[in-house]
KOLSE-661193 format. One record per residue: residue number from 1; y, x, z of N, C-alpha, C, O in turn. Coordinates in Angstrom, 2 decimals, padded with zeros to 5 digits. Layout:
! KOLSE-661193
[NUM, [Y, X, Z], [Y, X, Z], [Y, X, Z], [Y, X, Z]]
...
***
This chain:
! KOLSE-661193
[1, [021.92, -073.86, -007.13], [020.83, -074.04, -008.09], [019.84, -072.90, -007.99], [020.23, -071.73, -008.01]]
[2, [018.56, -073.23, -007.88], [017.54, -072.18, -007.78], [017.33, -071.53, -009.14], [017.40, -072.19, -010.18]]
[3, [017.07, -070.19, -009.12], [016.83, -069.54, -010.42], [015.57, -070.05, -011.08], [014.62, -070.46, -010.42]]
[4, [015.58, -070.02, -012.39], [014.39, -070.48, -013.12], [013.22, -069.52, -012.90], [013.42, -068.31, -012.81]]
[5, [012.01, -070.04, -012.81], [010.85, -069.17, -012.62], [010.76, -068.17, -013.78], [011.01, -068.51, -014.94]]
[6, [010.39, -066.95, -013.42], [010.22, -065.92, -014.46], [008.95, -066.16, -015.24], [007.89, -066.40, -014.65]]
[7, [009.02, -066.09, -016.54], [007.87, -066.26, -017.41], [007.17, -064.93, -017.57], [007.79, -063.92, -017.88]]
[8, [005.88, -064.93, -017.35], [005.07, -063.74, -017.60], [004.81, -063.61, -019.09], [004.22, -064.51, -019.70]]
[9, [005.23, -062.51, -019.68], [005.02, -062.29, -021.09], [003.52, -062.10, -021.36], [002.85, -061.34, -020.65]]
[10, [003.01, -062.78, -022.38], [001.63, -062.63, -022.79], [001.63, -062.04, -024.20], [002.15, -062.64, -025.13]]
[11, [001.04, -060.85, -024.32], [000.96, -060.19, -025.63], [-000.51, -060.15, -026.03], [-001.37, -059.70, -025.28]]
[12, [-000.77, -060.63, -027.23], [-002.07, -060.48, -027.85], [-001.99, -059.35, -028.86], [-001.22, -059.42, -029.82]]
[13, [-002.78, -058.31, -028.65], [-002.67, -057.11, -029.46], [-003.86, -056.99, -030.42], [-004.88, -057.65, -030.28]]
[14, [-003.66, -056.09, -031.39], [-004.74, -055.85, -032.34], [-004.90, -056.95, -033.37], [-006.01, -057.18, -033.86]]
[15, [-003.79, -057.64, -033.70], [-003.84, -058.68, -034.70], [-004.05, -058.03, -036.08], [-003.27, -057.17, -036.49]]
[16, [-005.11, -058.44, -036.78], [-005.42, -057.84, -038.07], [-005.58, -058.87, -039.18], [-005.76, -058.50, -040.34]]
[17, [-005.51, -060.17, -038.84], [-005.68, -061.23, -039.87], [-004.61, -062.27, -039.69], [-004.24, -062.57, -038.56]]
[18, [-004.07, -062.84, -040.77], [-003.04, -063.87, -040.67], [-003.47, -065.05, -039.82], [-002.68, -065.58, -039.03]]
[19, [-004.74, -065.47, -039.99], [-005.19, -066.64, -039.19], [-005.21, -066.33, -037.70], [-005.03, -067.24, -036.89]]
[20, [-005.43, -065.09, -037.31], [-005.40, -064.72, -035.90], [-003.98, -064.67, -035.35], [-003.74, -065.00, -034.19]]
[21, [-003.04, -064.26, -036.19], [-001.64, -064.31, -035.80], [-001.22, -065.75, -035.53], [-000.58, -066.03, -034.51]]
[22, [-001.57, -066.63, -036.42], [-001.21, -068.05, -036.25], [-001.90, -068.61, -035.00], [-001.28, -069.34, -034.22]]
[23, [-003.16, -068.28, -034.80], [-003.91, -068.83, -033.66], [-003.36, -068.30, -032.37], [-003.31, -069.05, -031.39]]
[24, [-002.95, -067.05, -032.30], [-002.36, -066.48, -031.10], [-001.08, -067.20, -030.71], [-000.87, -067.52, -029.55]]
[25, [-000.23, -067.45, -031.69], [001.01, -068.17, -031.42], [000.73, -069.62, -031.00], [001.37, -070.15, -030.09]]
[26, [-000.24, -070.24, -031.67], [-000.61, -071.61, -031.30], [-001.15, -071.68, -029.89], [-000.99, -072.70, -029.22]]
[27, [-001.79, -070.59, -029.43], [-002.32, -070.54, -028.08], [-001.20, -070.36, -027.05], [-001.42, -070.59, -025.87]]
[28, [-000.02, -069.94, -027.50], [001.14, -069.76, -026.59], [001.48, -068.32, -026.32], [002.25, -068.04, -025.40]]
[29, [000.94, -067.39, -027.07], [001.28, -065.96, -026.89], [002.77, -065.78, -027.17], [003.33, -066.41, -028.06]]
[30, [003.39, -064.90, -026.38], [004.79, -064.58, -026.55], [005.04, -063.46, -027.56], [005.99, -063.49, -028.34]]
[31, [004.18, -062.47, -027.51], [004.29, -061.31, -028.37], [003.01, -061.10, -029.11], [001.93, -061.39, -028.60]]
[32, [003.11, -060.58, -030.35], [001.95, -060.21, -031.15], [002.01, -058.71, -031.40], [003.06, -058.19, -031.78]]
[33, [000.89, -058.00, -031.19], [000.81, -056.56, -031.39], [000.02, -056.22, -032.65], [-001.06, -056.76, -032.88]]
[34, [000.56, -055.33, -033.46], [-000.09, -054.88, -034.68], [-000.25, -053.37, -034.64], [000.73, -052.64, -034.50]]
[35, [-001.47, -052.90, -034.75], [-001.77, -051.47, -034.59], [-001.58, -050.76, -035.92], [-002.38, -050.94, -036.84]]
[36, [-000.55, -049.96, -036.02], [-000.25, -049.22, -037.23], [-000.85, -047.81, -037.10], [-000.13, -046.81, -037.02]]
[37, [-002.17, -047.78, -037.07], [-002.90, -046.54, -036.87], [-004.27, -046.67, -037.48], [-005.04, -047.56, -037.11]]
[38, [-004.60, -045.80, -038.42], [-005.89, -045.96, -039.14], [-007.08, -045.49, -038.32], [-008.21, -045.58, -038.78]]
[39, [-006.83, -044.98, -037.10], [-007.94, -044.59, -036.22], [-008.51, -045.75, -035.43], [-009.43, -045.56, -034.64]]
[40, [-007.97, -046.95, -035.63], [-008.42, -048.14, -034.89], [-009.13, -049.10, -035.83], [-008.75, -049.23, -036.99]]
[41, [-010.17, -049.79, -035.32], [-010.80, -050.85, -036.14], [-009.88, -052.04, -036.35], [-010.17, -052.93, -037.14]]
[42, [-008.77, -052.06, -035.63], [-007.77, -053.12, -035.76], [-006.54, -052.65, -036.54], [-005.53, -053.35, -036.60]]
[43, [-006.64, -051.48, -037.12], [-005.48, -050.90, -037.78], [-005.08, -051.63, -039.04], [-005.93, -052.04, -039.83]]
[44, [-003.77, -051.78, -039.21], [-003.20, -052.36, -040.41], [-002.05, -051.51, -040.92], [-001.52, -050.70, -040.16]]
[45, [-001.65, -051.65, -042.13], [-000.50, -050.96, -042.65], [000.78, -051.72, -042.32], [000.72, -052.92, -042.02]]
[46, [001.93, -051.05, -042.36], [003.18, -051.78, -042.16], [003.34, -052.96, -043.12], [003.86, -054.02, -042.75]]
[47, [002.90, -052.76, -044.35], [003.02, -053.84, -045.34], [002.11, -055.02, -044.98], [002.50, -056.18, -045.17]]
[48, [000.93, -054.76, -044.47], [000.06, -055.84, -044.03], [000.65, -056.54, -042.83], [000.56, -057.76, -042.71]]
[49, [001.25, -055.77, -041.93], [001.90, -056.38, -040.79], [003.03, -057.31, -041.22], [003.12, -058.44, -040.74]]
[50, [003.88, -056.85, -042.12], [004.97, -057.69, -042.60], [004.46, -058.98, -043.23], [005.03, -060.05, -043.02]]
[51, [003.38, -058.86, -044.01], [002.86, -060.06, -044.67], [002.37, -061.10, -043.63], [002.41, -062.30, -043.89]]
[52, [001.92, -060.62, -042.48], [001.50, -061.54, -041.42], [002.67, -062.06, -040.62], [002.65, -063.20, -040.16]]
[53, [003.71, -061.22, -040.45], [004.83, -061.58, -039.57], [005.80, -062.53, -040.26], [006.25, -063.50, -039.65]]
[54, [006.14, -062.27, -041.52], [007.21, -063.01, -042.18], [007.00, -064.53, -042.14], [007.97, -065.25, -041.89]]
[55, [005.81, -065.05, -042.39], [005.66, -066.53, -042.36], [005.82, -067.09, -040.93], [005.98, -068.30, -040.77]]
[56, [005.79, -066.26, -039.95], [005.85, -066.73, -038.55], [007.22, -066.61, -037.91], [007.43, -067.04, -036.77]]
[57, [008.17, -066.01, -038.64], [009.48, -065.75, -038.03], [010.12, -067.04, -037.55], [009.94, -068.08, -038.17]]
[58, [010.88, -066.97, -036.44], [011.04, -065.78, -035.61], [009.89, -065.62, -034.60], [009.43, -066.60, -034.00]]
[59, [009.44, -064.41, -034.43], [008.47, -064.11, -033.39], [008.64, -062.67, -032.96], [009.19, -061.86, -033.72]]
[60, [008.18, -062.32, -031.79], [008.27, -060.94, -031.31], [007.05, -060.21, -031.81], [005.93, -060.44, -031.34]]
[61, [007.27, -059.32, -032.76], [006.21, -058.55, -033.40], [006.32, -057.10, -032.92], [007.35, -056.46, -033.09]]
[62, [005.25, -056.59, -032.33], [005.27, -055.24, -031.76], [004.45, -054.31, -032.66], [003.27, -054.55, -032.92]]
[63, [005.10, -053.24, -033.13], [004.43, -052.23, -033.90], [003.84, -051.19, -032.94], [004.59, -050.50, -032.25]]
[64, [002.54, -051.06, -032.88], [001.85, -050.16, -031.99], [001.50, -048.90, -032.76], [000.82, -048.95, -033.79]]
[65, [001.98, -047.76, -032.27], [001.79, -046.49, -033.01], [001.33, -045.39, -032.10], [001.55, -045.41, -030.89]]
[66, [000.66, -044.41, -032.71], [000.13, -043.26, -031.98], [000.77, -041.99, -032.47], [000.64, -041.63, -033.64]]
[67, [001.48, -041.30, -031.58], [002.05, -039.98, -031.83], [003.02, -039.93, -032.99], [003.02, -038.94, -033.71]]
[68, [003.85, -040.95, -033.21], [004.81, -040.85, -034.31], [006.04, -040.03, -033.88], [006.32, -039.87, -032.69]]
[69, [006.74, -039.52, -034.86], [008.09, -039.02, -034.60], [009.02, -040.22, -034.54], [008.65, -041.30, -034.99]]
[70, [010.21, -040.06, -034.00], [011.15, -041.20, -034.01], [011.42, -041.71, -035.41], [011.50, -042.92, -035.62]]
[71, [011.57, -040.81, -036.38], [011.81, -041.25, -037.75], [010.64, -042.02, -038.32], [010.83, -043.04, -038.99]]
[72, [009.45, -041.55, -038.06], [008.24, -042.24, -038.56], [008.14, -043.62, -037.91], [007.84, -044.61, -038.59]]
[73, [008.40, -043.69, -036.60], [008.30, -044.96, -035.88], [009.30, -046.00, -036.41], [008.97, -047.17, -036.59]]
[74, [010.52, -045.54, -036.65], [011.53, -046.46, -037.11], [011.24, -046.94, -038.54], [011.44, -048.11, -038.87]]
[75, [010.77, -046.03, -039.36], [010.46, -046.40, -040.75], [009.31, -047.40, -040.77], [009.40, -048.43, -041.44]]
[76, [008.24, -047.12, -040.04], [007.09, -048.03, -040.04], [007.44, -049.38, -039.43], [007.00, -050.42, -039.92]]
[77, [008.24, -049.38, -038.36], [008.64, -050.62, -037.73], [009.47, -051.48, -038.66], [009.28, -052.69, -038.73]]
[78, [010.39, -050.86, -039.38], [011.22, -051.62, -040.30], [010.41, -052.16, -041.47], [010.62, -053.30, -041.90]]
[79, [009.49, -051.35, -041.98], [008.65, -051.84, -043.08], [007.72, -052.94, -042.64], [007.35, -053.82, -043.43]]
[80, [007.33, -052.90, -041.35], [006.40, -053.93, -040.85], [007.06, -055.18, -040.31], [006.38, -056.15, -039.98]]
[81, [008.39, -055.18, -040.22], [009.11, -056.34, -039.70], [009.00, -056.44, -038.19], [009.07, -057.53, -037.63]]
[82, [008.84, -055.28, -037.52], [008.70, -055.28, -036.06], [010.02, -055.50, -035.37], [011.07, -055.10, -035.87]]
[83, [009.96, -056.15, -034.21], [011.14, -056.29, -033.34], [011.06, -055.36, -032.13], [012.06, -055.15, -031.44]]
[84, [009.89, -054.82, -031.88], [009.68, -053.85, -030.78], [008.65, -052.81, -031.25], [007.92, -053.03, -032.21]]
[85, [008.62, -051.68, -030.53], [007.57, -050.70, -030.77], [006.87, -050.35, -029.48], [007.46, -050.40, -028.40]]
[86, [005.62, -049.98, -029.60], [004.81, -049.56, -028.47], [004.22, -048.20, -028.86], [003.54, -048.07, -029.87]]
[87, [004.48, -047.19, -028.04], [004.14, -045.83, -028.41], [003.06, -045.25, -027.49], [003.17, -045.32, -026.26]]
[88, [002.04, -044.69, -028.10], [000.95, -044.03, -027.41], [001.03, -042.53, -027.71], [001.42, -042.12, -028.81]]
[89, [000.66, -041.73, -026.73], [000.65, -040.25, -026.89], [002.01, -039.74, -027.34], [002.11, -038.92, -028.24]]
[90, [003.05, -040.24, -026.70], [004.41, -039.78, -026.93], [005.03, -039.47, -025.58], [004.93, -040.26, -024.65]]
[91, [005.67, -038.30, -025.48], [006.38, -037.95, -024.26], [007.72, -038.66, -024.24], [008.58, -038.38, -025.08]]
[92, [007.93, -039.57, -023.31], [009.19, -040.33, -023.31], [010.43, -039.46, -023.16], [011.52, -039.84, -023.59]]
[93, [010.27, -038.28, -022.54], [011.42, -037.39, -022.35], [011.95, -036.88, -023.69], [013.11, -036.49, -023.78]]
[94, [011.11, -036.88, -024.73], [011.51, -036.37, -026.03], [012.05, -037.47, -026.95], [012.47, -037.19, -028.07]]
[95, [012.04, -038.72, -026.47], [012.42, -039.86, -027.35], [013.93, -040.06, -027.30], [014.52, -039.99, -026.23]]
[96, [014.55, -040.30, -028.43], [016.00, -040.45, -028.45], [016.46, -041.71, -027.69], [015.90, -042.79, -027.84]]
[97, [017.50, -041.52, -026.87], [018.02, -042.66, -026.08], [018.63, -043.74, -026.94], [018.72, -044.89, -026.53]]
[98, [019.06, -043.35, -028.14], [019.72, -044.33, -029.02], [018.78, -044.96, -030.05], [019.23, -045.53, -031.04]]
[99, [017.45, -044.87, -029.82], [016.51, -045.51, -030.73], [016.82, -046.99, -030.81], [016.95, -047.63, -029.77]]
[100, [016.95, -047.56, -032.01], [017.51, -048.90, -032.13], [016.62, -050.08, -031.79], [017.07, -051.22, -031.81]]
[101, [015.33, -049.82, -031.48], [014.45, -050.93, -031.10], [013.97, -050.75, -029.68], [013.87, -049.61, -029.22]]
[102, [013.68, -051.84, -028.96], [013.08, -051.70, -027.62], [011.75, -050.99, -027.68], [010.96, -051.22, -028.60]]
[103, [011.48, -050.12, -026.72], [010.29, -049.30, -026.72], [009.48, -049.53, -025.47], [010.02, -049.58, -024.37]]
[104, [008.18, -049.66, -025.64], [007.22, -049.64, -024.51], [006.44, -048.33, -024.64], [005.87, -048.05, -025.70]]
[105, [006.41, -047.55, -023.57], [005.65, -046.31, -023.57], [004.34, -046.53, -022.87], [004.31, -046.97, -021.72]]
[106, [003.25, -046.23, -023.56], [001.92, -046.40, -022.98], [001.59, -045.22, -022.05], [001.79, -044.06, -022.41]]
[107, [001.10, -045.54, -020.86], [000.73, -044.57, -019.89], [-000.72, -044.82, -019.48], [-000.99, -045.84, -018.84]]
[108, [-001.68, -043.95, -019.81], [-003.08, -044.19, -019.46], [-003.28, -043.97, -017.96], [-002.63, -043.13, -017.34]]
[109, [-004.20, -044.74, -017.40], [-004.51, -044.64, -015.96], [-005.99, -044.32, -015.83], [-006.84, -045.03, -016.38]]
[110, [-006.31, -043.25, -015.10], [-007.72, -042.85, -014.91], [-008.37, -043.73, -013.87], [-007.70, -044.51, -013.18]]
[111, [-009.69, -043.60, -013.74], [-010.42, -044.41, -012.79], [-010.14, -044.05, -011.33], [-010.45, -044.82, -010.43]]
[112, [-009.55, -042.87, -011.11], [-009.12, -042.54, -009.74], [-007.71, -043.03, -009.45], [-007.18, -042.79, -008.37]]
[113, [-007.10, -043.71, -010.44], [-005.79, -044.26, -010.24], [-004.65, -043.34, -010.66], [-003.49, -043.75, -010.60]]
[114, [-004.95, -042.13, -011.09], [-003.90, -041.21, -011.49], [-003.35, -041.53, -012.88], [-004.06, -042.02, -013.75]]
[115, [-002.08, -041.23, -013.07], [-001.43, -041.47, -014.34], [-001.67, -040.28, -015.28], [-001.55, -039.12, -014.88]]
[116, [-002.01, -040.58, -016.53], [-002.34, -039.54, -017.49], [-001.15, -039.08, -018.29], [-001.31, -038.22, -019.16]]
[117, [000.04, -039.60, -018.03], [001.24, -039.22, -018.76], [002.45, -039.54, -017.89], [002.34, -040.37, -016.99]]
[118, [003.58, -038.92, -018.13], [004.77, -039.21, -017.33], [005.30, -040.60, -017.59], [005.18, -041.12, -018.70]]
[119, [005.89, -041.20, -016.58], [006.56, -042.49, -016.73], [007.89, -042.27, -017.45], [008.53, -041.24, -017.26]]
[120, [008.30, -043.21, -018.28], [009.61, -043.11, -018.92], [010.72, -043.38, -017.91], [010.47, -043.79, -016.78]]
[121, [011.94, -043.15, -018.34], [013.08, -043.44, -017.50], [013.17, -044.91, -017.20], [012.65, -045.74, -017.95]]
[122, [013.81, -045.24, -016.11], [014.04, -046.63, -015.75], [014.77, -047.35, -016.92], [015.65, -046.79, -017.56]]
[123, [014.35, -048.57, -017.15], [014.94, -049.34, -018.22], [014.01, -049.49, -019.40], [014.15, -050.42, -020.20]]
[124, [013.04, -048.58, -019.52], [012.00, -048.73, -020.55], [010.82, -049.51, -020.02], [010.50, -049.43, -018.83]]
[125, [010.17, -050.24, -020.88], [008.95, -050.95, -020.50], [007.80, -049.97, -020.46], [007.64, -049.12, -021.34]]
[126, [006.99, -050.09, -019.40], [005.81, -049.23, -019.23], [004.57, -050.03, -019.50], [004.35, -051.08, -018.89]]
[127, [003.77, -049.56, -020.41], [002.46, -050.20, -020.65], [001.41, -049.37, -019.97], [001.22, -048.21, -020.32]]
[128, [000.73, -049.95, -019.00], [-000.36, -049.28, -018.30], [-001.69, -049.75, -018.90], [-001.93, -050.95, -019.02]]
[129, [-002.53, -048.80, -019.26], [-003.82, -049.11, -019.87], [-004.85, -048.11, -019.38], [-004.49, -047.05, -018.85]]
[130, [-006.11, -048.43, -019.55], [-007.20, -047.59, -019.05], [-007.29, -046.31, -019.90], [-007.32, -046.36, -021.13]]
[131, [-007.34, -045.19, -019.21], [-007.50, -043.91, -019.90], [-008.90, -043.85, -020.52], [-009.88, -044.33, -019.96]]
[132, [-008.93, -043.21, -021.71], [-010.20, -043.06, -022.41], [-010.12, -041.74, -023.19], [-009.07, -041.42, -023.75]]
[133, [-011.22, -040.97, -023.23], [-011.15, -039.66, -023.89], [-010.88, -039.73, -025.38], [-010.42, -038.75, -025.96]]
[134, [-011.17, -040.86, -026.00], [-010.99, -040.96, -027.47], [-010.09, -042.12, -027.89], [-009.23, -041.96, -028.76]]
[135, [-010.28, -043.29, -027.28], [-009.53, -044.47, -027.65], [-008.15, -044.46, -027.01], [-007.97, -043.91, -025.93]]
[136, [-007.16, -045.07, -027.68], [-005.83, -045.19, -027.11], [-005.53, -046.60, -026.63], [-004.41, -046.89, -026.19]]
[137, [-006.51, -047.49, -026.72], [-006.34, -048.87, -026.29], [-007.53, -049.66, -026.76], [-008.40, -049.14, -027.46]]
[138, [-007.57, -050.93, -026.37], [-008.68, -051.76, -026.80], [-010.01, -051.36, -026.21], [-011.06, -051.61, -026.80]]
[139, [-009.97, -050.72, -025.04], [-011.22, -050.28, -024.44], [-011.99, -051.44, -023.80], [-013.22, -051.39, -023.71]]
[140, [-011.30, -052.46, -023.34], [-011.92, -053.55, -022.63], [-012.32, -053.16, -021.21], [-013.04, -053.89, -020.53]]
[141, [-011.85, -052.00, -020.77], [-012.19, -051.50, -019.42], [-010.99, -051.57, -018.49], [-009.84, -051.48, -018.93]]
[142, [-011.25, -051.73, -017.19], [-010.19, -051.85, -016.22], [-009.97, -050.54, -015.49], [-010.80, -049.63, -015.52]]
[143, [-008.83, -050.46, -014.85], [-008.51, -049.32, -013.99], [-008.08, -049.89, -012.63], [-007.90, -051.10, -012.51]]
[144, [-007.91, -049.03, -011.59], [-007.55, -049.54, -010.30], [-006.15, -050.21, -010.32], [-005.15, -049.58, -010.66]]
[145, [-006.13, -051.48, -009.97], [-004.88, -052.23, -010.08], [-003.86, -051.81, -009.01], [-002.68, -052.17, -009.14]]
[146, [-004.24, -051.09, -008.00], [-003.28, -050.67, -007.00], [-002.23, -049.75, -007.62], [-001.06, -049.80, -007.24]]
[147, [-002.64, -048.90, -008.58], [-001.69, -048.08, -009.27], [-000.67, -048.93, -010.00], [000.53, -048.65, -009.92]]
[148, [-001.12, -049.95, -010.69], [-000.20, -050.83, -011.40], [000.71, -051.56, -010.44], [001.89, -051.78, -010.74]]
[149, [000.20, -051.94, -009.30], [001.06, -052.67, -008.32], [002.19, -051.78, -007.83], [003.33, -052.24, -007.67]]
[150, [001.89, -050.51, -007.60], [002.94, -049.59, -007.14], [003.98, -049.38, -008.21], [005.18, -049.41, -007.92]]
[151, [003.56, -049.18, -009.44], [004.51, -048.96, -010.53], [005.33, -050.21, -010.78], [006.54, -050.13, -010.99]]
[152, [004.67, -051.39, -010.77], [005.34, -052.66, -011.06], [006.34, -053.04, -009.99], [007.17, -053.92, -010.21]]
[153, [006.27, -052.43, -008.87], [007.23, -052.73, -007.77], [008.63, -052.22, -008.10], [009.61, -052.69, -007.52]]
[154, [008.75, -051.27, -009.02], [010.04, -050.64, -009.28], [010.48, -050.76, -010.72], [011.63, -050.42, -011.03]]
[155, [009.62, -051.24, -011.63], [010.01, -051.32, -013.04], [009.14, -052.34, -013.77], [008.12, -052.78, -013.25]]
[156, [009.55, -052.71, -014.97], [008.80, -053.66, -015.77], [007.52, -053.03, -016.30], [007.56, -051.97, -016.92]]
[157, [006.41, -053.68, -016.07], [005.11, -053.18, -016.50], [004.42, -054.21, -017.39], [004.36, -055.40, -017.06]]
[158, [003.92, -053.75, -018.51], [003.03, -054.53, -019.35], [001.63, -054.05, -019.05], [001.30, -052.89, -019.30]]
[159, [000.81, -054.93, -018.52], [-000.48, -054.51, -017.98], [-001.60, -054.83, -018.98], [-001.68, -055.94, -019.51]]
[160, [-002.44, -053.85, -019.22], [-003.56, -053.98, -020.15], [-004.80, -053.37, -019.52], [-004.72, -052.72, -018.48]]
[161, [-005.95, -053.59, -020.16], [-007.18, -052.97, -019.68], [-008.17, -053.98, -019.12], [-008.19, -054.25, -017.92]]
[162, [-009.00, -054.51, -020.00], [-010.07, -055.38, -019.55], [-009.65, -056.75, -019.07], [-010.36, -057.37, -018.27]]
[163, [-008.53, -057.24, -019.53], [-008.05, -058.58, -019.11], [-008.63, -059.66, -020.01], [-008.74, -059.50, -021.23]]
[164, [-008.99, -060.78, -019.36], [-009.43, -061.97, -020.11], [-009.15, -063.18, -019.24], [-008.56, -063.04, -018.17]]
[165, [-009.56, -064.35, -019.67], [-009.24, -065.58, -018.96], [-009.83, -065.59, -017.56], [-009.26, -066.19, -016.65]]
[166, [-010.96, -064.92, -017.37], [-011.62, -064.93, -016.05], [-010.97, -063.99, -015.07], [-011.04, -064.22, -013.86]]
[167, [-010.34, -062.92, -015.54], [-009.85, -061.88, -014.63], [-008.34, -061.88, -014.45], [-007.84, -061.29, -013.49]]
[168, [-007.60, -062.56, -015.38], [-006.16, -062.33, -015.40], [-005.45, -062.90, -014.19], [-004.49, -062.30, -013.72]]
[169, [-005.87, -064.05, -013.65], [-005.17, -064.65, -012.52], [-005.22, -063.74, -011.30], [-004.20, -063.53, -010.64]]
[170, [-006.38, -063.20, -010.98], [-006.51, -062.32, -009.85], [-005.68, -061.06, -010.04], [-005.10, -060.55, -009.08]]
[171, [-005.61, -060.57, -011.27], [-004.82, -059.38, -011.56], [-003.33, -059.68, -011.41], [-002.59, -058.87, -010.87]]
[172, [-002.88, -060.84, -011.89], [-001.48, -061.24, -011.73], [-001.13, -061.37, -010.24], [-000.05, -060.96, -009.82]]
[173, [-002.02, -061.91, -009.46], [-001.77, -062.07, -008.04], [-001.58, -060.71, -007.36], [-000.73, -060.55, -006.48]]
[174, [-002.36, -059.76, -007.79], [-002.31, -058.42, -007.19], [-001.09, -057.63, -007.65], [-000.42, -056.99, -006.84]]
[175, [-000.81, -057.66, -008.94], [000.20, -056.76, -009.52], [001.56, -057.43, -009.75], [002.61, -056.82, -009.51]]
[176, [001.55, -058.68, -010.21], [002.74, -059.43, -010.58], [003.58, -058.64, -011.57], [004.74, -058.34, -011.29]]
[177, [003.00, -058.32, -012.73], [003.71, -057.52, -013.75], [004.68, -058.32, -014.57], [004.73, -059.54, -014.48]]
[178, [005.46, -057.63, -015.37], [006.35, -058.24, -016.33], [005.56, -059.03, -017.38], [005.94, -060.12, -017.80]]
[179, [004.43, -058.44, -017.78], [003.59, -059.09, -018.78], [002.17, -058.55, -018.77], [001.85, -057.56, -018.11]]
[180, [001.34, -059.24, -019.54], [-000.08, -058.83, -019.69], [-000.40, -058.75, -021.15], [000.19, -059.44, -021.99]]
[181, [-001.37, -057.86, -021.45], [-001.73, -057.56, -022.82], [-003.24, -057.56, -022.94], [-003.93, -056.98, -022.10]]
[182, [-003.77, -058.20, -023.95], [-005.23, -058.22, -024.15], [-005.51, -058.09, -025.64], [-004.73, -058.52, -026.49]]
[183, [-006.66, -057.46, -025.92], [-007.07, -057.27, -027.29], [-008.55, -057.46, -027.44], [-008.98, -058.52, -027.90]]
[184, [-009.37, -056.46, -027.07], [-010.79, -056.47, -027.37], [-011.52, -057.63, -026.68], [-012.49, -058.15, -027.23]]
[185, [-011.07, -058.03, -025.50], [-011.75, -059.10, -024.79], [-011.42, -060.50, -025.33], [-011.95, -061.51, -024.87]]
[186, [-010.53, -060.51, -026.32], [-010.20, -061.81, -026.94], [-010.80, -061.86, -028.35], [-010.33, -062.62, -029.19]]
[187, [-011.82, -061.07, -028.60], [-012.37, -060.96, -029.94], [-013.83, -061.42, -030.03], [-014.56, -061.45, -029.04]]
[188, [-014.21, -061.79, -031.27], [-015.62, -061.99, -031.60], [-016.26, -060.66, -031.95], [-017.42, -060.39, -031.62]]
[189, [-015.48, -059.83, -032.62], [-015.90, -058.49, -033.03], [-014.63, -057.70, -033.26], [-013.58, -058.31, -033.41]]
[190, [-014.68, -056.35, -033.32], [-013.44, -055.58, -033.47], [-012.59, -056.03, -034.64], [-013.03, -056.01, -035.79]]
[191, [-011.34, -056.44, -034.32], [-010.43, -056.90, -035.35], [-010.51, -058.37, -035.69], [-009.71, -058.85, -036.48]]
[192, [-011.47, -059.09, -035.12], [-011.63, -060.53, -035.37], [-011.43, -061.28, -034.07], [-012.30, -061.27, -033.20]]
[193, [-010.29, -061.93, -033.95], [-009.96, -062.64, -032.70], [-010.73, -063.94, -032.59], [-011.18, -064.51, -033.58]]
[194, [-010.87, -064.39, -031.35], [-011.56, -065.63, -031.01], [-010.48, -066.59, -030.50], [-009.89, -066.37, -029.44]]
[195, [-010.21, -067.66, -031.27], [-009.12, -068.58, -030.94], [-009.30, -069.22, -029.55], [-008.33, -069.39, -028.82]]
[196, [-010.53, -069.56, -029.19], [-010.78, -070.19, -027.90], [-010.50, -069.20, -026.76], [-009.94, -069.60, -025.74]]
[197, [-010.88, -067.95, -026.91], [-010.62, -066.93, -025.90], [-009.12, -066.72, -025.73], [-008.64, -066.56, -024.61]]
[198, [-008.39, -066.73, -026.81], [-006.95, -066.58, -026.73], [-006.33, -067.75, -026.02], [-005.45, -067.56, -025.18]]
[199, [-006.77, -068.97, -026.34], [-006.23, -070.16, -025.69], [-006.50, -070.12, -024.17], [-005.61, -070.40, -023.36]]
[200, [-007.68, -069.77, -023.82], [-008.04, -069.76, -022.39], [-007.30, -068.66, -021.64], [-006.95, -068.83, -020.47]]
[201, [-007.08, -067.54, -022.32], [-006.37, -066.43, -021.67], [-004.90, -066.84, -021.38], [-004.41, -066.66, -020.26]]
[202, [-004.23, -067.37, -022.38], [-002.84, -067.78, -022.16], [-002.77, -068.90, -021.13], [-001.89, -068.89, -020.28]]
[203, [-003.69, -069.87, -021.20], [-003.68, -070.96, -020.26], [-003.87, -070.47, -018.82], [-003.24, -070.99, -017.90]]
[204, [-004.72, -069.48, -018.64], [-004.98, -068.95, -017.30], [-003.68, -068.32, -016.71], [-003.41, -068.45, -015.52]]
[205, [-002.92, -067.67, -017.57], [-001.63, -067.10, -017.13], [-000.68, -068.21, -016.71], [-000.05, -068.12, -015.66]]
[206, [-000.58, -069.23, -017.53], [000.38, -070.32, -017.23], [-000.04, -071.10, -015.99], [000.82, -071.53, -015.22]]
[207, [-001.30, -071.30, -015.79], [-001.80, -071.98, -014.56], [-001.41, -071.15, -013.33], [-000.93, -071.70, -012.33]]
[208, [-001.61, -069.82, -013.42], [-001.24, -068.97, -012.28], [000.25, -069.06, -012.03], [000.68, -069.14, -010.88]]
[209, [001.06, -069.04, -013.11], [002.53, -069.15, -012.92], [002.90, -070.43, -012.20], [003.73, -070.42, -011.28]]
[210, [002.29, -071.54, -012.60], [002.62, -072.83, -012.01], [002.26, -072.85, -010.53], [003.04, -073.35, -009.71]]
[211, [001.11, -072.33, -010.19], [000.71, -072.28, -008.80], [001.60, -071.33, -007.98], [001.95, -071.61, -006.83]]
[212, [001.95, -070.22, -008.59], [002.76, -069.24, -007.89], [004.18, -069.79, -007.64], [004.77, -069.56, -006.58]]
[213, [004.70, -070.51, -008.63], [006.05, -071.06, -008.52], [006.10, -072.19, -007.47], [007.15, -072.45, -006.87]]
[214, [004.95, -072.85, -007.24], [004.91, -073.97, -006.33], [004.84, -073.55, -004.86], [004.99, -074.37, -003.96]]
[215, [004.62, -072.26, -004.64], [004.47, -071.79, -003.26], [005.81, -071.86, -002.54], [006.85, -071.62, -003.15]]
[216, [005.78, -072.18, -001.22], [007.05, -072.25, -000.49], [007.64, -070.86, -000.31], [008.71, -070.71, 000.28]]
***
């Protein structure tokens, strides 16, 4: 029996409204990301996250945080009803190995392709996103995909940075990551998602999967 085709995880991040959470799931998104950081126009509190997540259970809800301690991250994730956490500006070497939730460590990538932070140990999910002097995500900008291809050859990579329905198939062809993540390019304005853009983004991923699986 041939193995089942691997499904590319699609994460829609920066969910800030209940209707956008519902629309993202209706579009076929696998994971929803909620930014628990008040420095973002998409920022929500853990309590707001929980209010959006609970009516949708079961779903994979990712608590996105910036520079938390392990205790802060676990407390916020539990209050928000998260099933995973995504950490920005955290040194993975300092993170406890027995942290009870799956962790994705964000690693910024500069325009010359260099990594702006150390990669975590094997077994952790790596989120690659475009480096920015101020923003920690949601830039809508791309970085050289060759870096992502090299990293994705040895570990699971969640790829972000300027992805949308028009660009994602070519990016998947080049990198073949574990998953893709989009936020600002799926919006009408910061924090307000566009249901049609989300539908087209997820559909483009699934079309690429179908074509890729059909190859001899």
